[in-house]
N, C-alpha and C positions, 0 to 999 in steps of 0.2 A: 442516473445510477450506473455505476460501472458493472460490467458483467465479470464475475469472478471465474477465473480459470478452473477447469475441472480436472486438471492433471494431478497425478499423485505426487505428493511432496514427501521426500525422504528427510528424515531428521538426522543431521550430522553434527558431530562435535565441531567446535570452532577450529581445532587443529586439523582434522580431516578435511574440512572445507577449504582451508588455506592451502594444504598440501595438494589436494586433488585439482583445484581450479585456479591455482596461482597464475595470474596474468592473463586470464581468458576473458575476453569481452563478453562472450555469450553468457558466462556465469554471472557477470555483473548485471547484464540485462535481465536475467532471470531473477536475481536478487532484488533489483529495483522493481520488477513487475510484481513480485510477491509482497514487497513493501507497500506498493500501491493498493494491492488487494486487501492487505491488513488494515490500511487506513480506511478503506471503504467499509470493511466490516465494523470498525470502531464507530464510524458515523451512523451506520444502520443500527447497531446495538444501542447507541445513545438515544436514537429516535424511538426505538422499541421500548426502552426503559421508561421514557417519559410519556408514552402514549396515553396512559390513564391519569396522568397528573394534571391538575388544574393550576398549580402554583406557578406564578409568573417567574419567580427566580429560577426554578428548575427548568422551565421552558426556555428562558433566556440562556441558561448554561448549556442546554442541549443544542440550541441554535448556534452558539459559539463553537461548540465541539464539531458540529457538522461543517461549519464554514472553515474552521482550521484544518480538519481532515481533508476536505475537498480541495483547498488551496495547496496543501502539501502534496496531495495526490497529483494535482495538475503539474506541479514543479517536477515531481518524479517522472511523470510521463514525458515532459519536455526533455529531460535528461536521457530517457530511453530513446527518444527520436534522434537525438544528437548522436548517441552511441551507435544506433543502427546505421546512421548515415556514415559514421566512421568505419563501420564493419564492411560496408559496401565498397568504400573507396580504398 
């Protein structure tokens, strides 16, 4: 399970986000990090929702959601690692 960051998140309109962080790799890394956190929350919510269900179809659907969110999160974290390597160099 991923640990979700406990930093405060400000909500910006899309226009303000584009104007304030245009072209900054740090902002992209933050955005990708928050996207990974959101995927983690989605997987956990699906597991929590199906906790009391005994229906096989529901359990299979939740399992697919967890696999999908986990694999997407892994791909996002790989992109973050590449981005951090570019920021160092």
